[in-house]
C-alpha angles and dihedrals in degrees: 000000000000128000120238125194117217110208113197122210131178122356132131140258124245116262097219139031089247091054088047092054089051092049091049091050090051089053092049091049093049093046091047090051090058093063112179089354088080106084096169125001089210128202141252116270123245127185120002137204125183129209120209124211089259090058096252115142127215134186093233135076123255104248121338116004111251114221100195148321147228131190124225133184117218142152094248145001090257090053091051091049090052090052091048094052089075094056114125090222087079091059090060092058094264130136132224129212114199114209123191113220120221125221112241 
């Protein structure tokens, strides 16, 4: 089994505590449906700093700002994508990039 990192971008926040509770339940349901395929549920991202190759530091991301991550285990990239398609992040207008990790 290979690990796959889901990198979340975009998406929105619930407008009310009731909507927030529904969103959290949707996340729990999705994560529960993954079973042993969920290696790390991850977390949302907060502040960001970027470091350039010359060592300079900025208070902004390089490229599109990532909003969070999760780690899955699956037999293939296509299988990981299929698992990610059920993620509630997509219902909030977000996007997901699925990265295959490589053993070193």
